[in-house]
LUMDREN-984686 format. One line per field, with one value per atom (N, C-alpha, C): atom name; chain; x, y, z; residue in one letter. Coordinates in pm, whole numbers. Layout:
% residues N
palo CA ...
tifi A ...
east X ...
north Y ...
up Z ...
mardren A ...
//
This chain:
% residues 150
palo N CA C N CA C N CA C N CA C N CA C N CA C N CA C N CA C N CA C N CA C N CA C N CA C N CA C N CA C N CA C N CA C N CA C N CA C N CA C N CA C N CA C N CA C N CA C N CA C N CA C N CA C N CA C N CA C N CA C N CA C N CA C N CA C N CA C N CA C N CA C N CA C N CA C N CA C N CA C N CA C N CA C N CA C N CA C N CA C N CA C N CA C N CA C N CA C N CA C N CA C N CA C N CA C N CA C N CA C N CA C N CA C N CA C N CA C N CA C N CA C N CA C N CA C N CA C N CA C N CA C N CA C N CA C N CA C N CA C N CA C N CA C N CA C N CA C N CA C N CA C N CA C N CA C N CA C N CA C N CA C N CA C N CA C N CA C N CA C N CA C N CA C N CA C N CA C N CA C N CA C N CA C N CA C N CA C N CA C N CA C N CA C N CA C N CA C N CA C N CA C N CA C N CA C N CA C N CA C N CA C N CA C N CA C N CA C N CA C N CA C N CA C N CA C N CA C N CA C N CA C N CA C N CA C N CA C N CA C N CA C N CA C N CA C N CA C N CA C N CA C N CA C N CA C N CA C N CA C N CA C N CA C N CA C N CA C N CA C N CA C N CA C N CA C N CA C N CA C N CA C N CA C N CA C N CA C N CA C N CA C N CA C N CA C N CA C N CA C N CA C
tifi A A A A A A A A A A A A A A A A A A A A A A A A A A A A A A A A A A A A A A A A A A A A A A A A A A A A A A A A A A A A A A A A A A A A A A A A A A A A A A A A A A A A A A A A A A A A A A A A A A A A A A A A A A A A A A A A A A A A A A A A A A A A A A A A A A A A A A A A A A A A A A A A A A A A A A A A A A A A A A A A A A A A A A A A A A A A A A A A A A A A A A A A A A A A A A A A A A A A A A A A A A A A A A A A A A A A A A A A A A A A A A A A A A A A A A A A A A A A A A A A A A A A A A A A A A A A A A A A A A A A A A A A A A A A A A A A A A A A A A A A A A A A A A A A A A A A A A A A A A A A A A A A A A A A A A A A A A A A A A A A A A A A A A A A A A A A A A A A A A A A A A A A A A A A A A A A A A A A A A A A A A A A A A A A A A A A A A A A A A A A A A A A A A A A A A A A A A A A A A A A A A A A A A A A A A A A A A A A A A A A A A A A A A A A A A A A A A A A A A A A A A A A A A A A A A
east 9024 9147 9199 9325 9383 9424 9458 9506 9469 9517 9486 9561 9492 9550 9538 9646 9642 9544 9461 9362 9424 9405 9449 9327 9350 9241 9165 9034 8944 8939 8968 8951 8803 8775 8640 8637 8546 8539 8401 8397 8273 8245 8127 8082 7937 7908 7773 7734 7617 7571 7591 7688 7712 7853 7869 8001 8027 8151 8196 8307 8297 8405 8469 8600 8673 8752 8734 8819 8883 9007 9082 9090 9079 9075 8932 8911 8775 8719 8606 8541 8478 8487 8431 8284 8206 8063 8042 8122 8110 8157 8260 8308 8198 8129 8022 7906 7872 7762 7789 7913 7948 7994 8004 8043 8175 8275 8406 8489 8560 8639 8748 8791 8893 9022 9059 9183 9184 9070 9061 9070 9018 9024 9169 9260 9400 9466 9411 9466 9398 9381 9307 9389 9383 9468 9407 9490 9449 9404 9381 9332 9182 9120 8976 8952 8853 8814 8665 8629 8490 8451 8338 8288 8157 8159 8040 7980 7853 7788 7696 7710 7620 7559 7429 7360 7217 7142 7001 6922 6959 6885 6933 7060 7120 7177 7145 7195 7283 7408 7498 7505 7521 7525 7670 7713 7852 7861 7950 7981 8126 8154 8289 8335 8459 8519 8658 8707 8845 8930 9060 9156 9133 9057 9032 8932 8858 8765 8848 8846 8935 8914 8795 8763 8630 8624 8499 8448 8344 8286 8177 8179 8081 8012 7880 7806 7658 7587 7442 7404 7494 7463 7432 7340 7311 7428 7526 7646 7754 7730 7828 7817 7927 7930 7865 7881 7819 7729 7597 7501 7442 7455 7401 7314 7186 7094 7119 7180 7211 7235 7157 7169 7303 7376 7506 7617 7585 7683 7679 7794 7802 7758 7727 7690 7802 7925 8044 8126 8107 8162 8308 8340 8478 8503 8630 8669 8774 8760 8857 8915 9046 9111 9230 9272 9384 9502 9618 9738 9860 9958 10083 10057 9961 9926 9872 9812 9754 9621 9534 9408 9423 9363 9369 9229 9211 9086 9120 9037 9053 8915 8911 8786 8750 8623 8579 8612 8642 8674 8764 8822 8912 8836 8856 8798 8902 8940 9044 9171 9214 9337 9333 9214 9199 9107 9144 9063 8950 8825 8707 8665 8679 8650 8499 8462 8323 8293 8167 8127 8158 8128 8141 8259 8339 8461 8438 8548 8552 8647 8599 8678 8717 8844 8899 8924 8877 8905 9025 9137 9263 9282 9319 9349 9499 9575 9719 9781 9913 9982 9959 9940 9927 10020 10088 10177 10098 10142 10082 10173 10113 10189 10133 10202 10157 10014 9925 9787 9694 9746 9659 9554 9429 9320 9270 9254 9196 9095 9005 8897 8914 8900 8901 8780 8688 8561 8490 8461 8392 8487 8617 8715 8789 8817 8898 9035 9138 9275 9337 9418 9494 9641 9724 9866 9945 10027 10112 10251 10350 10488 10562 10640 10718 10862
north 7331 7269 7180 7193 7112 6975 6964 6838 6836 6738 6730 6838 6893 6994 6944 6960 6919 7006 6942 7014 7056 7179 7232 7252 7264 7284 7413 7409 7522 7572 7487 7525 7548 7645 7670 7636 7547 7500 7534 7587 7624 7528 7465 7381 7417 7454 7498 7615 7605 7711 7670 7583 7527 7557 7559 7575 7458 7412 7306 7365 7350 7390 7260 7251 7130 7153 7063 7064 6927 6928 6803 6770 6643 6601 6610 6572 6570 6712 6734 6864 6899 7026 7071 7035 7054 7023 6875 6788 6645 6609 6677 6651 6680 6793 6830 6732 6691 6598 6463 6416 6281 6276 6395 6400 6326 6359 6295 6367 6293 6356 6449 6543 6642 6577 6462 6394 6367 6323 6292 6419 6530 6657 6694 6665 6700 6608 6490 6395 6412 6535 6569 6534 6409 6367 6404 6406 6448 6331 6214 6099 6110 6212 6233 6362 6359 6479 6502 6627 6668 6760 6734 6817 6879 7010 7082 7148 7117 7162 7280 7385 7500 7516 7501 7519 7562 7584 7620 7504 7381 7263 7205 7228 7167 7277 7275 7376 7312 7354 7318 7166 7091 6945 6900 6812 6769 6619 6583 6442 6420 6308 6277 6146 6146 6028 6010 5886 5865 5822 5811 5784 5650 5560 5429 5433 5544 5560 5592 5506 5521 5652 5674 5798 5850 5979 6042 6118 6066 6129 6226 6344 6449 6485 6488 6524 6496 6493 6471 6324 6236 6094 6027 5932 5855 5764 5749 5669 5750 5878 5962 5942 5971 5966 6091 6203 6330 6370 6361 6390 6528 6614 6749 6773 6804 6833 6975 6987 7117 7093 7155 7135 7184 7266 7313 7211 7110 7007 6893 6837 6716 6598 6487 6367 6329 6333 6313 6440 6534 6668 6679 6624 6627 6509 6487 6371 6413 6362 6384 6248 6243 6116 6140 6033 6037 5963 6028 5966 6029 5946 5993 6081 6038 6108 6249 6274 6405 6383 6479 6479 6563 6518 6589 6601 6701 6717 6734 6676 6698 6720 6800 6824 6698 6663 6542 6418 6310 6183 6103 5996 5911 5793 5766 5649 5593 5468 5404 5488 5536 5617 5749 5796 5926 6012 6140 6234 6288 6259 6310 6437 6552 6681 6705 6789 6830 6936 6962 7060 7202 7237 7376 7402 7303 7322 7321 7307 7308 7420 7514 7632 7632 7656 7658 7803 7841 7974 7960 8016 7998 8109 8070 8165 8170 8098 8097 8073 8078 8060 7921 7914 7788 7796 7685 7684 7701 7793 7813 7748 7667 7594 7627 7584 7603 7552 7638 7597 7612 7658 7679 7784 7754 7848 7896 8026 8076 8185 8206 8301 8411 8535 8649 8735 8745 8811 8742 8814 8754 8719 8722 8699 8568 8500 8378 8409 8355 8374 8236 8225 8101 8140 8066 8097 8030 8110 8059 8117 8031 8074 8061 8162 8157 8128
up 15146 15187 15076 15044 14938 14987 15112 15169 15315 15386 15529 15607 15706 15793 15937 16013 16153 16230 16310 16390 16522 16557 16687 16775 16902 16997 16966 16974 16953 16809 16711 16571 16544 16458 16411 16263 16224 16086 16032 15910 15845 15730 15733 15622 15594 15470 15437 15524 15587 15678 15823 15849 15981 16028 16159 16219 16312 16310 16401 16485 16616 16705 16753 16733 16767 16895 16992 17111 17124 17165 17183 17330 17362 17501 17551 17674 17729 17735 17675 17669 17804 17844 17973 17984 17876 17880 17912 17850 17875 18016 18063 18200 18301 18280 18373 18363 18240 18219 18284 18269 18314 18459 18523 18663 18688 18607 18617 18724 18809 18916 18861 18946 18908 18862 18917 18879 18728 18675 18533 18450 18501 18428 18397 18488 18467 18365 18346 18249 18114 18072 17952 17828 17783 17671 17537 17436 17302 17216 17277 17202 17177 17238 17225 17148 17059 16986 17006 17031 17049 16935 16875 16766 16814 16836 16879 16755 16727 16605 16634 16552 16557 16419 16408 16280 16306 16198 16213 16273 16236 16279 16411 16444 16563 16651 16777 16870 16975 16977 17086 17110 17004 17011 17005 17097 17103 17077 16984 16958 16997 17063 17108 17046 16995 16934 16994 16993 17037 16919 16943 16835 16765 16826 16765 16651 16639 16527 16404 16304 16189 16114 16062 15992 16043 16072 16113 15992 15929 15810 15850 15789 15817 15686 15686 15565 15579 15464 15462 15462 15420 15404 15538 15534 15656 15692 15603 15631 15702 15727 15796 15947 16016 16162 16221 16150 16189 16073 16093 15986 16010 15907 15915 15793 15816 15706 15657 15542 15483 15335 15249 15104 15048 15123 15078 15107 15186 15219 15118 15091 15009 15094 15028 15103 15199 15152 15236 15224 15316 15299 15343 15460 15507 15599 15629 15707 15811 15932 16040 16075 16096 16130 16222 16290 16386 16325 16321 16265 16332 16366 16428 16551 16634 16757 16736 16618 16588 16515 16527 16453 16327 16217 16089 16030 15946 15871 15724 15638 15494 15434 15329 15257 15181 15179 15109 15189 15116 15181 15088 15140 15062 15006 14876 14811 14715 14734 14652 14647 14764 14780 14703 14665 14600 14685 14697 14774 14686 14726 14656 14729 14666 14728 14742 14838 14852 14745 14722 14621 14664 14790 14835 14928 14955 15034 15184 15256 15401 15440 15522 15555 15701 15725 15859 15899 16016 16069 16161 16118 16190 16293 16412 16518 16546 16466 16482 16345 16339 16211 16155 16024 15951 15832 15801 15686 15557 15472 15341 15239 15154 15053 14916 14813 14676 14661 14611 14587 14706 14822 14937 14902 14932 14908 15043 15058 15182 15150 15246 15229 15331 15288 15377 15340 15434 15411 15294 15185 15071 14957 14981 14876 14896 14786 14790 14731 14793 14747 14726 14620 14598 14597 14670 14683 14573 14508 14401 14420 14426 14445 14314 14278 14154 14181
mardren M M M N N N K K K S S S I I I E E E I I I K K K N N N N N N F F F L L L I I I S S S I I I G G G E E E N N N Y Y Y L L L V V V I I I T T T L L L G G G Q Q Q D D D E E E D D D N N N L L L L L L K K K E E E N N N I I I P P P N N N K K K T T T R R R Q Q Q E E E N N N N N N K K K D D D I I I I I I N N N I I I K K K I I I F F F S S S N N N N N N I I I K K K N N N Y Y Y I I I L L L T T T F F F D D D K K K N N N K K K K K K N N N I I I L L L I I I G G G R R R S S S S S S N N N C C C D D D V V V I I I I I I E E E D D D N N N L L L L L L S S S R R R F F F H H H C C C M M M I I I Y Y Y F F F K K K D D D N N N K K K W W W F F F I I I C C C D D D G G G Y Y Y M M M E E E N N N D D D K K K N N N K K K K K K S S S T T T N N N G G G T T T W W W L L L Y Y Y A A A F F F E E E D D D I I I N N N I I I E E E Q Q Q G G G T T T I I I F F F K K K S S S N N N H H H Y Y Y L L L F F F I I I C C C S S S F F F E E E
//
């Protein structure tokens, strides 16, 4: 990812050998766990983000954050909010944040107003149209493509 991309419900994100499934609003698994009444289920607001992790080390693990969490850091570092043991991941691999009533993801993290990219990238599996801009990189099967407009 070259810059931040707005997260949509049910996005699938690939980092290293791991997959993250993103759901916005209260996740069904959490609703069942917490025994929340049906009334609350209908008030499924997008101020909450759920990150379901699928990896060799972690099975079906869900972390939930709300819009008040400034930056959700994902990586190998013990300073991350989501820690995944994977040698293909950077210490700070990617970051999720809430801005203008939307959730966004960017590769790497921000330091002194500069985006520090991860070593191996963060890949989004799109199930709907996404705007392609100059320099957008995407992967299809084993091939990488970079978009260049003349």
